[in-house]
PALO-862582 format. One record per residue: residue in one letter; x, y, z of N, C-alpha, C in turn. Coordinates in pm, whole numbers, padded with zeros to 5 digits, always signed. Layout:
<sites>
AXYZXYZXYZ ...
</sites>
This chain:
<sites>
X+08970+12776+09493+08954+12643+09444+08832+12602+09402 X+08797+12527+09282+08650+12494+09250+08642+12360+09278 X+08521+12327+09356+08492+12191+09378+08341+12166+09301 X+08318+12051+09234+08184+12031+09179+08081+11991+09310 X+07989+12049+09310+07884+12023+09417+07773+11932+09348 X+07741+11824+09387+07658+11732+09326+07508+11795+09340 X+07498+11850+09446+07348+11909+09474+07329+12017+09365 X+07396+12117+09346+07361+12218+09252+07402+12200+09109 X+07488+12071+09101+07566+12025+08987+07626+12132+08929 X+07705+12207+08972+07803+12314+08927+07924+12314+08986 X+08034+12378+08948+08162+12389+09015+08149+12516+09104 X+08174+12517+09214+08136+12637+09311+08283+12663+09382 X+08323+12788+09412+08432+12838+09454+08434+12775+09617 X+08545+12736+09661+08562+12684+09789+08676+12744+09841 X+08641+12819+09938+08731+12931+09995+08742+12894+10176 X+08867+12957+10225+08903+12938+10347+08838+13038+10442 X+08698+12995+10469+08664+13079+10559+08645+13037+10713 X+08699+12913+10715+08713+12879+10855+08868+12824+10866 X+08909+12797+10985+09038+12739+11025+09042+12602+10991 X+08923+12535+11013+08904+12392+11000+08798+12351+10878 X+08846+12255+10789+08735+12217+10707+08681+12070+10762 X+08560+12079+10794+08480+11947+10833+08441+11852+10701 X+08531+11751+10685+08501+11633+10574+08421+11523+10642 X+08302+11491+10601+08259+11340+10620+08217+11255+10512 X+08279+11134+10507+08273+11035+10398+08185+10913+10476 X+08106+10867+10384+08020+10755+10434+08123+10615+10425 X+08115+10538+10551+08207+10431+10563+08153+10302+10530 X+08204+10215+10556+08174+10072+10504+08058+10008+10598 X+07989+09924+10554+07919+09816+10630+07990+09683+10633 X+08080+09649+10747+08167+09552+10744+08072+09399+10765 X+08046+09328+10635+07988+09204+10636+08050+09129+10536 X+08143+09167+10480+08231+09095+10380+08371+09176+10379 X+08441+09083+10286+08573+09149+10256+08575+09270+10162 X+08633+09383+10177+08616+09516+10124+08659+09475+09956 X+08613+09559+09880+08653+09521+09728+08732+09642+09683 X+08766+09634+09547+08825+09747+09493+08730+09861+09449 X+08596+09835+09453+08513+09942+09451+08504+10033+09581 X+08509+09985+09709+08548+10047+09822+08659+10125+09815 X+08778+10057+09767+08890+10114+09736+08889+10242+09658 X+08811+10237+09548+08802+10354+09468+08758+10489+09533 X+08655+10471+09628+08592+10597+09690+08712+10631+09802 X+08769+10540+09887+08846+10599+09986+08983+10626+09957 X+09031+10572+09854+09156+10621+09786+09133+10751+09714 X+09024+10765+09642+09007+10885+09595+08998+11032+09719 X+08938+11000+09800+08909+11095+09934+09059+11108+10008 X+09126+10994+09998+09260+10999+10059+09353+11095+09979 X+09353+11078+09867+09415+11169+09761+09397+11322+09784 X+09249+11341+09784+09211+11481+09788+09254+11533+09910 X+09234+11465+10037+09269+11524+10163+09426+11536+10162 X+09498+11453+10109+09634+11475+10126+09667+11595+10042 X+09598+11627+09937+09648+11742+09850+09620+11874+09936 X+09500+11879+09995+09453+11983+10056+09555+12022+10208 X+09581+11907+10272+09681+11921+10378+09809+11976+10329 X+09854+11914+10207+09985+11999+10155+09973+12126+10119 X+09850+12178+10075+09838+12311+10052+09827+12417+10178 X+09808+12350+10287+09801+12404+10404+09659+12420+10479 X+09563+12350+10398+09429+12325+10481+09431+12247+10585 X+09356+12271+10703+09333+12195+10801+09212+12102+10785 X+09211+11975+10781+09093+11917+10745+09056+11802+10858 X+08947+11795+10921+08899+11717+11008+08801+11621+10924 X+08868+11508+10901+08797+11399+10826+08739+11288+10915 X+08596+11280+10894+08525+11190+10980+08472+11077+10887 X+08471+10941+10926+08413+10845+10857+08351+10764+10962 X+08211+10725+10918+08133+10629+11003+08171+10482+10990 X+08140+10381+11067+08138+10267+11052+07981+10200+11066 X+07925+10134+10977+07791+10079+10979+07807+09958+11063 X+07826+09954+11196+07848+09833+11253+07728+09750+11299 X+07596+09807+11271+07480+09714+11292+07399+09733+11159 X+07351+09616+11121+07268+09640+10982+07209+09502+10959 X+07112+09491+10869+07050+09382+10831+07127+09282+10762 X+07237+09340+10680+07315+09248+10610+07429+09190+10691 X+07460+09260+10804+07559+09203+10923+07490+09096+10982 X+07364+09103+11019+07296+09005+11109+07260+08881+11027 X+07232+08910+10890+07226+08781+10806+07327+08705+10765 X+07436+08782+10736+07562+08706+10738+07620+08633+10854 X+07587+08695+10978+07641+08629+11093+07551+08497+11107 X+07428+08496+11085+07356+08373+11091+07410+08281+10980 X+07448+08326+10854+07501+08226+10768+07632+08159+10822 X+07699+08228+10880+07831+08171+10921+07820+08111+11063 X+07705+08131+11119+07711+08088+11276+07775+08165+11371 X+07799+08287+11346+07860+08369+11431+07789+08455+11498 X+07823+08530+11623+07776+08646+11682+07779+08765+11599 X+07684+08849+11579+07678+08948+11477+07801+09058+11502 X+07838+09080+11627+07949+09160+11668+08094+09090+11620 X+08079+08954+11643+08199+08875+11595+08246+08891+11448 X+08139+08888+11383+08148+08921+11222+08188+09044+11174 X+08108+09148+11246+08141+09293+11200+08278+09324+11241 X+08308+09291+11349+08463+09334+11408+08554+09251+11320 X+08545+09136+11271+08610+09035+11180+08652+09140+11048 X+08533+09183+11002+08547+09255+10854+08589+09406+10888 X+08554+09430+10972+08594+09592+11025+08748+09606+11035 X+08804+09472+11087+08952+09460+11109+09010+09445+10958 X+08960+09388+10906+09015+09364+10770+09009+09476+10681 X+08901+09539+10681+08885+09700+10629+09015+09765+10679 X+09023+09785+10791+09143+09882+10851+09286+09819+10790 X+09285+09698+10788+09416+09626+10760+09433+09685+10599 X+09325+09659+10514+09347+09698+10379+09375+09841+10361 X+09322+09928+10443+09352+10059+10459+09508+10095+10468 X+09552+10003+10559+09698+10015+10608+09777+09997+10485 X+09742+09876+10407+09808+09820+10293+09817+09925+10189 X+09711+09995+10172+09682+10088+10047+09727+10230+10089 X+09783+10238+10219+09843+10355+10274+09743+10479+10281 X+09610+10438+10310+09516+10540+10335+09519+10584+10482 X+09579+10704+10495+09620+10750+10621+09537+10884+10667 X+09456+10942+10583+09381+11078+10602+09277+11092+10696 X+09202+10983+10734+09109+10986+10821+09162+11008+10956 X+09074+11119+11024+09110+11165+11147+09028+11055+11248 X+08915+11034+11228+08820+10946+11325+08712+10862+11248 X+08730+10744+11313+08599+10661+11260+08487+10635+11371 X+08366+10656+11347+08252+10651+11429+08178+10543+11426 X+08182+10462+11520+08082+10327+11496+07941+10363+11526 X+07849+10317+11458+07709+10332+11502+07661+10307+11619 X+07714+10199+11651+07677+10120+11814+07719+10221+11910 X+07830+10256+11879+07876+10367+11996+07822+10512+11998 X+07704+10539+11928+07642+10668+11921+07491+10617+11929 X+07462+10528+12001+07312+10507+12006+07236+10626+12087 X+07299+10701+12197+07223+10805+12253+07202+10918+12169 X+07310+10954+12064+07289+11054+11974+07165+11013+11859 X+07169+10908+11833+07065+10828+11736+06953+10861+11798 X+06915+10819+11929+06763+10805+11981+06731+10947+11993 X+06837+11054+12035+06812+11189+12037+06760+11245+11915 X+06812+11231+11793+06748+11279+11681+06634+11240+11636 X+06609+11101+11659+06491+11049+11634+06369+11106+11719 X+06407+11117+11824+06299+11185+11915+06262+11332+11877 X+06388+11390+11835+06358+11535+11797+06266+11558+11660 X+06278+11427+11591+06212+11452+11430+06053+11395+11489 X+06030+11316+11581+05903+11281+11627+05839+11404+11674 X+05904+11467+11757+05860+11592+11816+05827+11704+11703 X+05892+11702+11616+05869+11806+11524+05767+11772+11396 X+05720+11642+11430+05613+11596+11328+05655+11535+11216 X+05804+11516+11195+05840+11450+11072+05862+11270+11090 X+05836+11245+11178+05813+11091+11199+05713+11043+11270 X+05671+10921+11248+05553+10835+11293+05597+10689+11351 X+05501+10633+11402+05544+10498+11451+05435+10410+11396 X+05476+10291+11368+05390+10159+11306+05442+10043+11370 X+05397+09946+11321+05421+09806+11406+05562+09760+11400 X+05645+09792+11299+05778+09737+11317+05892+09864+11341 X+05832+09990+11363+05943+10091+11394+05879+10224+11396 X+05978+10335+11389+05969+10471+11354+06012+10508+11218 X+05929+10573+11140+05968+10622+10996+05948+10755+10977 X+06037+10806+10896+06045+10932+10835+05930+10953+10734 X+05854+11063+10747+05732+11082+10645+05809+11185+10548 X+05814+11144+10444+05907+11221+10313+05797+11329+10289 X+05658+11316+10298+05574+11390+10246+05570+11550+10327 X+05631+11537+10444+05659+11636+10543+05778+11740+10505 X+05869+11670+10417+06000+11743+10369+05957+11774+10216 X+05933+11917+10211+05912+11939+10046+06017+11922+09974 X+06135+11930+10012+06260+11925+09947+06304+11772+09896 X+06235+11675+09948+06292+11555+09936+06307+11519+09772 X+06415+11461+09747+06442+11429+09587+06532+11544+09542 X+06589+11648+09612+06644+11753+09559+06793+11715+09519 X+06838+11627+09581+06977+11593+09549+06981+11505+09439 X+06902+11398+09414+06903+11293+09305+06807+11333+09191 X+06741+11480+09201+06681+11531+09098+06557+11423+09085 X+06470+11405+09168+06363+11302+09171+06241+11378+09214 X+06136+11335+09163+06012+11380+09223+05977+11276+09345 X+05876+11328+09427+05822+11219+09513+05784+11086+09463 X+05718+11099+09340+05662+10968+09289+05796+10892+09221 X+05887+10968+09164+05989+10892+09130+06079+10835+09259 X+06069+10905+09368+06143+10853+09509+06078+10721+09534 X+05952+10720+09523+05874+10627+09584+05885+10490+09486 X+05895+10505+09354+05935+10409+09287+06058+10359+09297 X+06153+10422+09340+06307+10405+09343+06307+10312+09460 X+06252+10342+09585+06284+10273+09695+06159+10161+09766 X+06080+10102+09667+05967+10018+09707+06023+09896+09775 X+06143+09879+09773+06188+09751+09813+06263+09765+09935 X+06280+09890+09986+06364+09922+10098+06275+09937+10203 X+06300+09893+10339+06200+09935+10473+06052+09915+10415 X+06036+09799+10364+05907+09767+10315+05784+09729+10412 X+05694+09800+10442+05581+09776+10512+05457+09841+10460 X+05360+09754+10463+05243+09808+10400+05173+09932+10491 X+05203+09926+10596+05158+10038+10690+05216+10179+10662 X+05314+10176+10587+05369+10331+10564+05299+10414+10486 X+05313+10530+10550+05206+10631+10473+05263+10663+10309 X+05388+10652+10297+05443+10675+10163+05543+10565+10129 X+05546+10499+10010+05644+10406+09974+05786+10426+10005 X+05797+10591+09974+05973+10626+10013+05992+10655+10162 X+05904+10633+10240+05921+10667+10388+06020+10565+10427 X+06118+10595+10514+06229+10511+10547+06253+10497+10701 X+06305+10392+10743+06302+10364+10894+06404+10433+10964 X+06371+10489+11085+06467+10552+11154+06494+10486+11281 X+06411+10393+11330+06457+10289+11454+06368+10185+11428 X+06418+10058+11406+06361+09927+11401+06342+09867+11500 X+06196+09834+11548+06183+09758+11663+06248+09614+11656 X+06284+09547+11773+06360+09426+11763+06277+09313+11719 X+06349+09209+11667+06281+09074+11622+06347+08987+11715 X+06287+08872+11721+06365+08758+11793+06482+08721+11753 X+06578+08688+11836+06709+08643+11815+06801+08755+11752 X+06742+08877+11731+06828+08989+11692+06862+09103+11788 X+06991+09167+11756+07039+09255+11866+06932+09374+11877 X+06952+09421+12026+06857+09561+12030+06924+09620+12141 X+06891+09759+12139+06910+09844+12235+06801+09890+12316 X+06796+09916+12460+06684+09962+12511+06667+10121+12511 X+06552+10167+12480+06556+10323+12448+06415+10347+12479 X+06396+10482+12495+06261+10535+12516+06166+10527+12383 X+06216+10495+12297+06156+10465+12170+06105+10316+12154 X+06181+10230+12259+06131+10085+12262+06260+10014+12216 X+06253+09858+12224+06371+09800+12220+06381+09782+12071 X+06505+09829+12027+06519+09827+11884+06668+09867+11840 X+06690+09883+11711+06815+09946+11658+06801+10036+11557 X+06913+10128+11522+06886+10226+11440+06864+10179+11290 X+06774+10265+11194+06791+10270+11067+06930+10269+11016 X+06947+10251+10861+07056+10281+10805+07105+10447+10795 X+07002+10537+10769+07028+10651+10732+07062+10743+10864 X+06977+10714+10953+06976+10803+11074+07112+10808+11128 X+07198+10708+11145+07340+10702+11220+07434+10795+11159 X+07406+10833+11023+07532+10928+10973+07500+11075+11007 X+07375+11103+11007+07323+11248+11056+07346+11246+11212 X+07307+11136+11282+07331+11168+11416+07476+11170+11465 X+07574+11097+11385+07726+11121+11409+07766+11247+11362 X+07729+11292+11262+07791+11413+11199+07743+11525+11293 X+07609+11542+11341+07575+11657+11421+07622+11646+11546 X+07669+11531+11603+07743+11512+11715+07887+11600+11716 X+07961+11549+11614+08105+11589+11595+08101+11721+11517 X+08034+11751+11416+08044+11892+11329+07929+12007+11356 X+07807+11929+11423+07693+12035+11414+07596+12008+11331 X+07494+12096+11337+07395+12050+11181+07425+12082+11082 X+07548+12181+11037+07578+12203+10919+07736+12212+10904 X+07795+12142+10789+07931+12131+10792+07985+12172+10635 X+08099+12120+10618+08150+12172+10482+08136+12069+10363 X+08184+11959+10363+08177+11863+10280+08122+11734+10309 X+08009+11644+10237+07980+11546+10252+08037+11452+10130 X+08106+11347+10153+08127+11256+10021+08088+11110+10058 X+08107+11069+09934+08065+10929+09934+08055+10871+09779 X+08036+10727+09756+08022+10672+09641+07876+10721+09560 X+07886+10732+09425+07752+10778+09380+07651+10693+09392 X+07658+10565+09437+07527+10468+09443+07461+10522+09577 X+07527+10607+09654+07477+10626+09793+07382+10756+09778 X+07373+10808+09646+07315+10951+09653+07179+10919+09671 X+07105+10818+09629+06978+10792+09646+06968+10649+09666 X+06888+10609+09794+06823+10693+09893+06893+10757+10001 X+07019+10689+10010+07100+10722+10135+07122+10880+10165 X+07175+10937+10066+07220+11087+10084+07091+11180+10113 X+06995+11124+10017+06861+11183+10013+06794+11210+10149 X+06807+11073+10203+06743+11085+10335+06816+11127+10417 X+06965+11158+10417+07024+11244+10549+06996+11374+10532 X+06977+11427+10409+06915+11555+10398+06806+11595+10465 X+06703+11499+10431+06580+11520+10497+06590+11516+10645 X+06641+11413+10696+06665+11412+10851+06729+11514+10912 X+06845+11563+10842+06922+11658+10928+06852+11796+10903 X+06804+11845+10794+06750+11973+10765+06616+11979+10856 X+06545+11874+10847+06406+11868+10937+06444+11861+11065 X+06552+11787+11145+06574+11823+11304+06635+11958+11329 X+06703+11989+11238+06775+12111+11278+06693+12245+11235 X+06619+12235+11132+06558+12358+11071+06657+12447+10999 X+06784+12417+10968+06880+12480+10913+06922+12412+10760 X+06929+12512+10665+06960+12445+10545+07075+12549+10495 X+07164+12474+10409+07195+12359+10361+07252+12283+10482 X+07226+12143+10469+07310+12057+10565+07455+12049+10542 X+07501+12063+10434+07645+12083+10389+07658+12187+10276 X+07778+12236+10240+07802+12335+10162+07831+12233+10014 X+07894+12148+10039+07927+12077+09911+07898+11916+09931 X+07840+11868+09829+07810+11724+09810+07932+11682+09701 X+08013+11566+09745+08098+11519+09650+08093+11356+09660 X+08064+11319+09506+08026+11155+09481+08139+11107+09394 X+08187+10999+09419+08282+10918+09338+08216+10849+09248 X+08266+10817+09116+08199+10757+09001+08205+10591+09036 X+08139+10528+08956+08128+10372+08978+08253+10317+08947 X+08282+10202+08968+08398+10121+08938+08333+09984+08878 X+08359+09961+08761+08303+09866+08689+08406+09769+08685 X+08380+09646+08651+08462+09540+08608+08413+09486+08472 X+08497+09487+08360+08461+09451+08241+08343+09489+08198 X+08294+09632+08227+08177+09705+08187+08046+09671+08275 X+08052+09578+08366+07950+09520+08457+07983+09577+08598 X+07896+09592+08682+07868+09623+08809+07914+09499+08887 X+08011+09509+08976+08062+09391+09078+07970+09318+09136 X+07974+09158+09120+07859+09089+09179+07932+08951+09187 X+07921+08885+09299+07976+08749+09319+07933+08651+09211 X+07777+08677+09189+07714+08590+09086+07781+08612+08969 X+07819+08721+08919+07864+08745+08800+08019+08694+08780 X+08090+08660+08891+08217+08618+08907+08332+08734+08862 X+08278+08847+08906+08381+08968+08851+08412+09035+08989 X+08381+08979+09092+08382+09030+09217+08547+09019+09285 X+08602+09141+09288+08756+09152+09311+08787+09236+09438 X+08798+09140+09555+08861+09204+09682+08986+09259+09675 X+09005+09344+09774+09128+09445+09769+09244+09311+09789 X+09226+09206+09868+09317+09115+09903+09352+09053+09759 X+09246+09004+09670+09294+08942+09573+09371+09042+09477 X+09335+09160+09439+09416+09235+09372+09548+09260+09417 X+09584+09286+09534+09722+09284+09616+09795+09165+09589 X+09730+09065+09565+09810+08925+09540+09899+08952+09409 X+09826+09005+09309+09892+09034+09174+09966+09169+09164 X+09921+09288+09230+09990+09410+09203+10009+09474+09328 X+10086+09590+09318+10133+09647+09425+10011+09746+09482 X+10006+09803+09594+09921+09894+09631+09920+10031+09551 X+10060+10057+09497+10083+10168+09422+10002+10172+09286 X+09981+10037+09248+09914+10031+09114+09782+10058+09141 X+09691+10044+09224+09581+10077+09250+09556+10203+09272 X+09648+10255+09362+09627+10397+09362+09634+10488+09247 X+09736+10438+09165+09767+10511+09048+09653+10491+08934 X+09572+10359+08941+09438+10367+08858+09330+10465+08908 X+09333+10489+09044+09256+10605+09104+09314+10736+09047 X+09425+10752+09052+09472+10873+09001+09447+10919+08869 X+09454+10819+08788+09427+10830+08641+09306+10869+08611 X+09210+10861+08685+09082+10881+08642+09019+10996+08740 X+08932+11089+08689+08904+11192+08796+08795+11121+08897 X+08785+11181+08990+08710+11106+09097+08564+11101+09066 X+08504+11161+08984+08382+11159+08966+08350+11075+08820 X+08440+11047+08763+08420+10965+08649+08424+10817+08681 X+08340+10726+08592+08360+10595+08602+08477+10512+08576 X+08524+10411+08659+08631+10337+08604+08596+10198+08555 X+08611+10151+08438+08576+10036+08374+08710+09950+08381 X+08738+09863+08511+08858+09790+08531+08852+09687+08459 X+08977+09646+08393+09000+09512+08349+09136+09475+08371 X+09209+09374+08353+09349+09334+08362+09437+09445+08304 X+09389+09487+08170+09474+09584+08112+09480+09711+08184 X+09398+09752+08249+09401+09858+08322+09487+09865+08436 X+09525+09754+08498+09608+09735+08599+09765+09737+08539 X+09766+09672+08417+09890+09658+08347+09938+09803+08293 X+09853+09884+08248+09890+09990+08200+09929+10112+08336 X+09860+10089+08427+09915+10170+08525+10019+10130+08593 X+10069+09999+08606+10204+09939+08627+10313+09979+08522 X+10267+09978+08400+10381+10044+08308+10417+10188+08315 X+10309+10263+08355+10316+10405+08354+10382+10421+08484 X+10388+10358+08592+10465+10388+08712+10592+10342+08690 X+10621+10256+08618+10772+10207+08585+10829+10290+08500 X+10743+10368+08393+10798+10459+08297+10861+10568+08394 X+10779+10639+08480+10827+10728+08559+10943+10710+08669 X+10929+10592+08703+11064+10521+08790+11181+10531+08723 X+11173+10469+08601+11297+10443+08532+11367+10584+08498 X+11263+10677+08459+11307+10845+08429+11389+10900+08541 X+11329+10842+08658+11388+10909+08791+11551+10847+08807 X+11532+10715+08784+11661+10654+08799+11768+10691+08704 X+11719+10731+08571+11821+10763+08468+11874+10923+08511 X+11780+10981+08588+11842+11116+08612+11950+11118+08724 X+11941+11021+08795+12029+10978+08915+12169+10950+08846 X+12173+10910+08746+12303+10861+08673+12375+10996+08628 X+12312+11095+08620+12363+11240+08555+12466+11287+08646 X+12592+11318+08617+12699+11350+08702+12765+11489+08661 X+12704+11513+08518+12800+11639+08464+12762+11765+08538 X+12853+11862+08556+12832+11983+08639+12785+12076+08530 X+12738+12202+08593+12680+12324+08502+12560+12376+08593 X+12513+12498+08539+12416+12556+08591+12290+12508+08541 X+12172+12561+08590+12046+12522+08556+12008+12630+08443 X+11984+12578+08305+11928+12642+08199+11802+12693+08213 X+11775+12812+08148+11640+12887+08164+11538+12796+08116 X+11570+12717+08017+11454+12632+07959+11396+12545+08064 X+11508+12455+08122+11468+12354+08240+11412+12440+08348 X+11433+12561+08379+11363+12626+08478+11220+12634+08444 X+11208+12706+08328+11088+12755+08263+10983+12597+08252 X+11061+12502+08200+10978+12361+08181+10911+12317+08334 X+11021+12314+08422+10954+12278+08566+10863+12377+08624 X+10874+12511+08620+10773+12611+08654+10637+12592+08580 X+10647+12572+08468+10536+12553+08390+10459+12420+08435 X+10526+12309+08461+10470+12192+08495+10414+12183+08631 X+10473+12260+08734+10419+12287+08880+10297+12383+08861 X+10292+12478+08772+10185+12551+08748+10050+12473+08699 X+10070+12406+08609+09966+12305+08563+09920+12209+08655 X+10038+12144+08738+09993+12061+08838+09894+12127+08931 X+09943+12214+08976+09844+12299+09090+09711+12346+09026 X+09712+12400+08901+09594+12466+08843+09500+12337+08825 X+09540+12218+08781+09467+12095+08769+09391+12053+08903 X+09475+12053+08988+09423+12007+09137+09331+12131+09178 X+09337+12232+09150+09261+12339+09197+09111+12344+09106 X+09117+12281+09032+08993+12265+08938+08933+12130+08951 X+08874+12119+09068+08790+12013+09104+08866+11870+09109 X+09010+11903+09177+09093+11782+09199+09110+11701+09060 X+09145+11753+08953+09165+11679+08821+09295+11610+08833 X+09293+11499+08895+09428+11420+08903+09485+11358+08774 X+09374+11320+08677+09452+11290+08529+09550+11397+08482 X+09478+11538+08497+09558+11646+08411+09690+11667+08520 X+09684+11669+08648+09803+11678+08709+09903+11586+08674 X+09864+11444+08643+09963+11345+08614+10020+11390+08472 X+09917+11432+08387+09957+11462+08253+10079+11566+08259 X+10091+11652+08351+10172+11763+08365+10336+11688+08395 X+10301+11594+08454+10426+11495+08495+10499+11461+08369 X+10384+11378+08301+10442+11311+08172+10491+11395+08057 X+10421+11507+08069+10468+11628+07969+10593+11688+07966 X+10651+11685+08100+10786+11730+08126+10878+11618+08090 X+10847+11484+08113+10912+11360+08079+10921+11361+07917 X+10815+11388+07850+10829+11380+07721+10879+11490+07633 X+10885+11606+07705+10946+11716+07636+11111+11697+07631 X+11156+11601+07723+11295+11619+07753+11351+11498+07624 X+11424+11559+07517+11476+11485+07413+11566+11350+07463 X+11645+11418+07561+11767+11315+07592+11807+11348+07726 X+11759+11255+07835+11783+11307+07951+11948+11303+08001 X+12025+11250+07922+12174+11260+07944+12221+11403+07877 X+12145+11453+07831+12173+11617+07797+12171+11700+07915 X+12133+11662+08038+12083+11746+08153+12228+11742+08213 X+12253+11851+08298+12360+11831+08409+12305+11792+08536 X+12396+11772+08645+12331+11728+08768+12261+11821+08861 X+12245+11947+08832+12173+12033+08908+12031+12044+08832 X+12032+12018+08709+11893+12013+08618+11842+11889+08637 X+11922+11775+08655+11858+11645+08688+11788+11629+08821 X+11864+11695+08931+11810+11694+09065+11666+11789+09083 X+11672+11902+08998+11562+11980+09014+11434+11900+08935 X+11458+11836+08835+11347+11773+08764+11320+11646+08851 X+11406+11579+08907+11372+11453+08996+11288+11498+09115 X+11327+11617+09174+11283+11664+09297+11134+11715+09271 X+11103+11754+09142+10956+11801+09101+10877+11671+09108 X+10932+11576+09035+10841+11448+09010+10795+11387+09109 X+10924+11377+09218+10921+11284+09324+10828+11337+09426 X+10848+11480+09457+10753+11548+09549+10623+11569+09503 X+10596+11573+09380+10455+11600+09320+10369+11464+09360 X+10443+11347+09297+10387+11209+09312+10349+11171+09486 X+10464+11211+09563+10436+11207+09708+10297+11277+09762 X+10267+11408+09707+10138+11437+09749+10049+11353+09738 X+10017+11281+09625+09926+11183+09600+09949+11040+09680 X+10055+11013+09739+10081+10898+09839+10141+10795+09726 X+10198+10840+09616+10272+10753+09538+10440+10770+09539 X+10485+10662+09591+10638+10676+09639+10743+10630+09513 X+10846+10737+09494+10925+10691+09403+11072+10685+09447 X+11149+10615+09437+11319+10611+09482+11365+10691+09403 X+11456+10752+09452+11549+10840+09366+11673+10756+09296 X+11706+10663+09378+11795+10572+09315+11757+10425+09351 X+11789+10345+09232+11752+10218+09276+11830+10116+09380 X+11736+10049+09462+11771+09956+09550+11818+09807+09503 X+11940+09776+09492+11975+09648+09393+12071+09576+09524 X+12025+09450+09534+12103+09375+09610+12221+09351+09592 X+12329+09309+09667+12452+09294+09649+12506+09191+09543 X+12423+09076+09543+12455+08980+09445+12414+09030+09301 X+12316+09089+09294+12285+09160+09126+12387+09263+09107 X+12417+09335+09207+12533+09456+09167+12673+09368+09128 X+12697+09249+09180+12825+09193+09150+12821+09116+09022 X+12684+09058+08973+12652+09019+08849+12665+09123+08726 X+12623+09223+08789+12627+09339+08680+12787+09397+08645 X+12853+09400+08755+12996+09458+08751+13053+09337+08657 X+13047+09213+08669+13114+09112+08588+13069+09104+08465 X+12930+09165+08430+12905+09162+08297+12970+09271+08225 X+12983+09395+08313+13045+09491+08251+13188+09496+08208 X+13245+09417+08289+13390+09360+08264+13398+09278+08136 X+13323+09182+08132+13320+09085+07997+13256+09189+07882 X+13155+09283+07899+13153+09364+07792+13267+09434+07732 X+13336+09489+07834+13465+09604+07819+13582+09498+07740 X+13569+09343+07776+13678+09279+07718+13639+09204+07590 X+13506+09236+07545+13459+09188+07429+13408+09035+07451 X+13397+09006+07550+13340+08865+07589+13207+08847+07593 X+13139+08874+07442+12999+08890+07454+12910+08787+07485 X+12964+08662+07461+12858+08544+07502+12857+08533+07654 X+12985+08560+07738+12979+08563+07869+12891+08671+07934 X+12909+08787+07867+12812+08905+07891+12664+08869+07890 X+12626+08834+07773+12482+08781+07777+12429+08691+07863 X+12517+08597+07905+12485+08504+07980+12464+08540+08136 X+12539+08664+08171+12536+08723+08285+12391+08810+08284 X+12354+08873+08188+12254+08961+08162+12134+08864+08167 X+12109+08741+08109+12016+08660+08118+11979+08619+08288 X+12090+08600+08355+12081+08565+08497+12044+08663+08569 X+12083+08805+08542+12000+08903+08621+11867+08917+08590 X+11824+08895+08458+11682+08901+08427+11580+08792+08512 X+11654+08671+08494+11607+08559+08573+11566+08585+08702 X+11648+08665+08777+11658+08683+08904+11561+08795+08955 X+11466+08869+08840+11384+08974+08854+11424+09107+08848 X+11531+09111+08781+11569+09252+08741+11605+09273+08597 X+11592+09428+08550+11601+09459+08411+11755+09536+08427 X+11826+09508+08321+11949+09573+08316+11956+09649+08177 X+11968+09775+08173+11963+09878+08066+12092+09941+08056 X+12170+09936+07923+12281+10021+07918+12253+10178+07858 X+12312+10264+07919+12278+10396+07887+12424+10448+07868 X+12423+10582+07805+12545+10625+07771+12625+10668+07890 X+12568+10676+08009+12640+10706+08132+12660+10569+08227 X+12644+10469+08156+12669+10354+08220+12534+10257+08243 X+12555+10142+08308+12426+10037+08294+12316+10089+08421 X+12202+10060+08390+12113+10094+08504+12026+09936+08528 X+12009+09911+08650+11951+09800+08698+11839+09850+08796 X+11720+09786+08743+11588+09816+08826+11506+09682+08835 X+11427+09688+08958+11359+09558+08965+11238+09569+08872 X+11192+09428+08829+11073+09423+08707+10951+09474+08767 
</sites>
């Protein structure tokens, strides 16, 4: 299997050298409702992990929760809430959205505040080894002491300093790019007592303290959104490799592309900020999952209303095809052509996924087998079942659920049967009236050579 490593910027072979693959993905900072940009990353990794597990890989998937942060403290003040109340409120919303989107692959969520001893220990280690220093508002990491700083983002030290001048800003810092490891407490802000002084963790240190605790100083894959590459992931490398003295921190870095809305980064001021809740009011969770699938995880997604409508239409095309397969009753053996078509589609599906999880190409193998079939009703029952099984099982790997036969309410079935009787009796006005009623109730009715087919709009 080939996986693109963001550090080396090449696809590298990923082999099963260990019984368990350790994957860490940066989690959310719960200070607001999760948006579809968050969903892009977490759905992408859910799909990747689902596929790996289907292939027999044992994956230990860890995700952190940044449950103490400047943004949380500020938002809590705005809403006149305790910081923990606010954080727990939005953390609960995040998990609710995950459930709605059927993100099921994470083994463990680790809150920063539940790993304060591990964080303190790692900061103390960095101080002891000479990589950290103390100034008026906390302990900072000295990037000049880590010669590889900037290697992930391909930045020089000067470029790194220019890029983070607004972060952890304190004129006492030795270098502009130095970042805070432990922040001393300010009045009316939460803090933890520690040998470092009363304070709380900096943003970057929680991730490495958590991963070192659960995975050790080196592990297999670190994932996250592309906008975390610098400075967050760069800081993680500096911290962990300095603290342990072991390189590399991880074998593979995986980054998901941006999700833009109408060509712009999401922001509330632009009016293009779309929460997961808002999306799910208009579309099913399967539509959002399909949007993610139809783009390579490393590619940007430029979302607009048409993106969702196209995804909805594509899902419906596949579902209707499967429904039509269920109508086939003709007996007969499976022809060599159908066997070869399905075998070829399976090979293309797996080879696409083995090549850096190329989900668009994997989906194309499904549409190819649908497109190559001139008339679904030329198949026999065994051929139809084999084709249906391949499509349904392949999409299930991705978390896309397809029904093999439509589930239609009795009321709709009765109307359809009455219409069929009217058609057979050449009562076409009555037949058309019944068809319109079925459509008004939210169902489509399609006549086929093997009878009528009803499915939900």
